[in-house]
Structures are given as structure tokens and as C-alpha cells.
C-alpha positions in Angstrom: 192.9 82.9 -95.6 195.2 80.0 -94.9 198.8 80.5 -95.2 199.1 77.1 -97.0 197.0 78.3 -99.7 199.1 81.3 -100.2 202.5 79.7 -99.9 201.2 77.0 -102.7 200.1 79.6 -105.1 203.6 81.5 -104.5 205.4 78.3 -105.2 203.2 77.8 -108.5 203.7 81.5 -109.5 207.6 81.7 -108.9 207.8 78.4 -110.9 205.3 78.6 -113.4 204.5 74.9 -113.2 202.1 72.8 -111.0 204.4 69.7 -111.3 207.5 71.6 -110.8 205.7 73.3 -107.7 204.2 69.7 -106.3 207.9 68.5 -106.4 209.2 71.6 -104.5 206.6 71.4 -101.9 206.5 67.5 -101.7 203.0 67.4 -102.4 200.8 65.8 -105.2 199.7 67.8 -108.1 196.2 67.2 -107.6 196.9 68.7 -103.9 198.6 71.7 -105.4 195.9 72.4 -107.8 193.3 72.2 -105.0 195.1 74.8 -102.8 195.4 77.3 -105.8 191.7 77.0 -106.8 190.6 77.5 -103.2 192.7 80.7 -103.5 190.9 81.6 -106.6 187.6 80.9 -105.0 188.4 83.3 -102.1 189.3 86.2 -104.3 186.8 85.1 -106.9 188.7 85.5 -109.8 191.2 83.7 -111.8 195.0 83.8 -110.8 196.2 81.8 -113.8 195.7 81.7 -117.5 195.9 77.9 -118.5 196.4 77.3 -122.4 198.5 74.8 -124.2 199.8 72.9 -121.2 201.4 76.3 -120.3 200.3 78.5 -117.3 200.8 82.3 -116.9 199.7 84.9 -114.0 196.9 86.8 -114.7 196.9 90.8 -113.6 195.0 89.5 -110.4 197.5 86.9 -110.2 200.7 89.1 -110.6 199.3 91.3 -107.7 198.9 88.5 -105.4 202.3 87.2 -106.2 203.8 90.6 -105.4 201.9 90.9 -102.2 202.7 87.1 -101.1 206.7 88.1 -101.6 206.3 90.8 -99.4 204.2 88.9 -96.7 206.8 85.8 -96.8 209.7 88.3 -96.4 208.0 90.0 -93.6 207.4 86.5 -91.8 211.2 85.5 -92.6 212.0 89.1 -90.7 209.7 88.5 -87.8 211.1 85.2 -87.2 214.5 86.3 -87.3 213.9 89.2 -85.2 212.6 87.2 -82.3 215.4 84.6 -82.8 218.1 87.0 -82.5 216.4 88.6 -79.2 216.4 85.0 -77.7 220.1 84.2 -79.1 218.4 81.2 -80.8 220.0 80.0 -84.1 217.9 77.7 -85.8 216.0 77.0 -88.9 216.0 75.4 -92.0 218.5 76.0 -95.0 218.7 74.6 -98.5 222.0 74.5 -100.1 222.7 73.7 -103.6 225.9 72.0 -104.6 227.6 70.6 -108.0 228.1 66.9 -108.1 231.9 67.4 -107.1 231.6 69.7 -104.6 228.7 67.9 -102.9 230.6 64.7 -102.8 234.0 65.7 -101.8 234.0 68.9 -100.2 230.8 69.7 -98.5 230.6 66.5 -96.3 233.2 67.8 -94.0 232.2 71.7 -94.0 228.4 70.8 -93.0 229.6 67.8 -90.7 231.5 70.6 -88.8 228.4 73.0 -88.9 225.7 70.7 -87.8 228.2 70.0 -84.5 228.2 73.6 -83.9 225.0 74.7 -84.7 222.6 71.3 -84.1 218.9 73.3 -84.4 220.1 74.4 -88.1 218.7 72.0 -90.6 220.6 71.9 -93.6 219.0 70.5 -97.0 221.5 69.6 -99.7 220.3 69.4 -103.4 222.7 68.1 -106.0 222.9 69.1 -109.7 225.3 70.2 -112.1 226.8 73.9 -112.0 224.2 75.2 -114.6 221.5 73.9 -112.6 222.7 75.1 -109.2 222.9 78.8 -110.5 219.2 78.4 -111.9 218.1 77.1 -108.6 219.8 80.4 -107.0 218.3 82.7 -109.6 215.0 80.8 -108.9 215.1 81.2 -105.0 214.7 77.4 -104.7 218.1 77.3 -102.6 219.5 79.7 -99.9 223.0 79.1 -101.1 224.9 77.7 -104.3 228.4 76.0 -104.2 229.4 75.6 -108.0 232.9 74.6 -109.8 232.6 76.9 -112.8 232.7 80.9 -113.3 229.2 82.6 -112.5 228.2 85.4 -115.0 225.0 86.5 -113.6 225.7 90.2 -112.0 222.3 89.9 -109.8 224.0 87.1 -107.9 226.8 87.6 -105.3 229.7 85.2 -105.9 232.6 84.4 -103.2 235.3 82.6 -104.5 236.1 79.7 -101.6 239.1 77.8 -102.7 241.3 76.7 -105.8 240.8 73.4 -107.5 243.3 71.9 -109.9 242.3 69.4 -112.6 244.3 66.6 -113.4 244.3 63.9 -116.3 243.5 60.4 -115.3 244.3 56.9 -116.9 244.1 53.4 -116.0 247.6 52.1 -114.3 248.3 49.7 -117.7 247.7 52.7 -120.0 250.5 53.7 -122.5 250.3 57.1 -121.0 250.7 55.8 -117.4 254.6 56.4 -117.1 254.2 59.9 -117.7 254.2 62.8 -115.2 252.6 65.4 -117.1 250.8 65.7 -120.5 249.4 68.4 -122.9 245.9 68.0 -123.9 246.6 67.5 -127.8 248.5 64.2 -126.3 245.7 63.2 -124.1 243.2 63.6 -126.8 244.8 61.3 -129.1 243.0 58.6 -127.0 239.2 57.8 -126.2 238.2 60.8 -124.3 235.3 60.4 -121.4 233.9 63.5 -120.3 231.0 64.8 -118.0 227.7 65.6 -119.1 226.4 69.0 -120.8 225.8 71.7 -117.9 228.7 70.2 -115.8 231.1 73.0 -114.3 234.3 70.5 -115.0 233.3 70.2 -118.8 232.7 74.1 -119.0 236.1 74.7 -117.8 237.9 72.3 -119.8 236.1 73.4 -123.2 237.2 77.1 -122.1 240.7 75.5 -121.8 240.5 74.1 -125.1 239.6 77.2 -126.9 242.5 79.0 -125.0 244.9 76.5 -126.7 243.4 77.1 -130.1 241.7 73.9 -130.4 237.6 73.2 -130.9 235.8 71.5 -128.2 233.6 69.9 -131.0 236.5 68.2 -132.8 237.3 66.2 -129.7 236.8 62.2 -130.2 234.3 61.7 -127.0 233.7 58.1 -126.5 231.5 58.4 -123.4 229.6 61.3 -121.6 229.1 60.6 -117.6 227.0 62.2 -115.0 229.4 62.0 -112.1 233.0 62.0 -111.1 232.4 58.7 -109.9 231.2 56.8 -112.9 234.0 58.5 -114.9 236.9 57.3 -112.6 235.1 53.7 -113.0 235.1 53.9 -116.8 239.1 55.0 -116.8 239.8 52.1 -114.3 238.0 49.8 -116.6 240.4 51.0 -119.5 237.6 52.9 -121.4 239.3 56.0 -121.9 241.1 58.8 -120.4 239.6 61.9 -118.6 240.0 65.0 -117.0 238.7 65.4 -113.3 239.1 67.4 -110.2 242.2 66.5 -108.0 240.2 66.5 -105.0 237.9 63.3 -106.2 240.8 61.0 -106.9 242.8 60.6 -103.5 241.7 57.2 -102.6 242.3 56.0 -106.2 246.0 57.4 -106.2 246.5 55.4 -102.7 245.0 52.2 -104.0 246.7 52.6 -107.1 243.7 52.0 -109.4 244.4 55.3 -111.4 247.5 57.5 -112.3 247.1 61.1 -112.4 248.9 63.3 -114.7 249.9 67.3 -114.3 248.5 69.1 -117.6 250.6 71.3 -119.6 249.7 74.3 -119.1 247.8 73.5 -115.8 244.0 74.0 -115.2 243.1 75.6 -112.2 239.3 77.0 -111.1 237.3 78.5 -108.1 235.0 76.8 -106.0 232.5 79.7 -105.3 229.7 80.2 -103.2 226.5 82.2 -104.6 223.4 83.6 -103.5 220.7 86.4 -104.1 221.7 90.0 -103.6 218.4 91.2 -102.3 217.0 87.9 -100.7 216.2 88.4 -97.1 218.8 86.3 -95.1 218.0 84.4 -91.6 220.7 84.5 -89.3 221.5 80.9 -89.7 222.3 81.6 -93.3 224.6 84.3 -92.1 226.4 81.7 -89.6 226.7 79.4 -92.6 228.4 82.1 -94.8 231.0 82.9 -92.1 231.5 79.3 -91.1 232.2 78.6 -95.1 234.3 81.7 -95.3 236.6 80.4 -92.6 236.5 76.9 -93.7 237.5 78.3 -97.3 240.7 80.3 -95.9 242.0 77.1 -94.2 241.7 75.2 -97.4 242.2 77.7 -100.1 244.9 75.9 -102.0 244.8 72.3 -100.9 246.0 69.6 -103.3 
């Protein structure tokens, strides 16, 4: 029985989608379907029930999936045991990060890590915080880095560093001469916010509720999917926004944006998260230690 067939089946069973499995494995959907059918022919039984564009595991499929889980864990442990004997640190790590962190925090961290461990190949997936948590839960990535609280108690969450959020306006905006502002004052102007699922948006909405304000009452003139898009819209005078302080250093130096401290302030953690029970290869442990060291030296960076 070819390992590839079992790997493809395991991915489809985990995601319960041929389309998502094809994307995850960088294969065409017909190729994924072919591999699964070959495995079904090998066992001479159906492994999936297919009804109304949905799939579910048959009883036999569930058993194969459970054994496949154990087989791939043993493969990983075998490879890691041999590498530990030879002192070799190599492999592939898949990291997921929310947009702000991927653009402004991870490049320097991963760059330094790659210099120290050139044989470890790191693949980075970018999504909003909600998407990253989902990827960790589904074992699509080895490590997630997010910018909002994580409620799933089945995941290990390690706080890395503090991030402060600030209000931003264009230099010719009426608020540009102020140094500090309250949210009610800021929301008197057209407001630009991040998309649904963004960690930044979630933190700001929690902050509004703590102030006794209803996020649903905010006059949102525009929703945008990245800090860069929001900064560009504010620079163009299309509204005001609240963003992470780490995202605006260049604009402050160039004078294209003005930052206002919020009263009371908003601070949030950047956090690492991973599965509790998942087998970890040595490269993953080295990355975690490297990240912890980075966090200690950047814990309260402003």
C-alpha cells in the first residue's frame, strides 16, 4: 500500500473536503479523488459517504483514519529519533500568522532563525486571527501566532509580547493636533475598520463594550482586509482608524500619518499557539525556544 494514498486519504478525512485537501496537498482535485479511489479498491470498501456535495467517513473509513493518525505519528517519531542521534536539525515547519504579525513581526524573527538553522524550511500561511486558530485546531499548521485572545483550552497559548493600539489620522485632519483622544471623540468621524475575524477588530470591539459602547452603533465607512490598506485609506483622508503601533513607524517618520494615544489605552498580547498533544519534531522545539528568546527581548517594544 503506497504511503501517498494513505496521506491523501488522511488529509481528505481530516478536512472532510476533496477541494480543501487538493489545495493543502498542492494537487488537482481529480488526482486526490483518484488516490482515494485506489485506497478504496485496495480495501475493497467505501471509505467515504458522498451525499449532497458533502462527505463523511464510513465506519471503515473512520478506522483507517485512526490507524493513519498513528502511522504518521510513528513516522514522525522515527525520523526525529534518527535526527536526534545524528545531531541534525532539519525539516519543514508550517507557521500561520495573522496579517499584522506576518507583515511586521515575523520577518525579523524568521530571518534570524533561518540563519541559525538553514536546513529547516519554514512555510508561512497568512490569515486573520480567527483563521489561524482554526488552522491550528485542524492541524493544518504546526504553530500559530495571533493578536487576539484564544479561548480554546485544548491549545497551548504562550504570550509573546505586548502591543499597543493607537488611533491614526491624516496630517490635515481636524484631530491631527491632538496627542490623546477617547474613542467617543474618534468615532465622531468616518471610521475605517478591519474585516470580520480580524484580531485587531475583535480587540477593539471588546474595548468598546468595556466603555459601554455598542460596536454595532459605530458608523463604519469602510472595511478593509490589511493594515496597509487601512493606512492608505487614512492617508487619503477617507476616515480615521485604530491600528497596531508596530505598523506605522515608517508613516510617522515620513509624516504621512499622525498617531494619537487612546484614553484609556488599548494593549493586547501577541501569542503563540499550538496543539497540546501533537508530536513535535526537534525543529519545532528549536523554533519555539528561538521565539521565546525573541519575545523576551521585544516584550514591551513600542
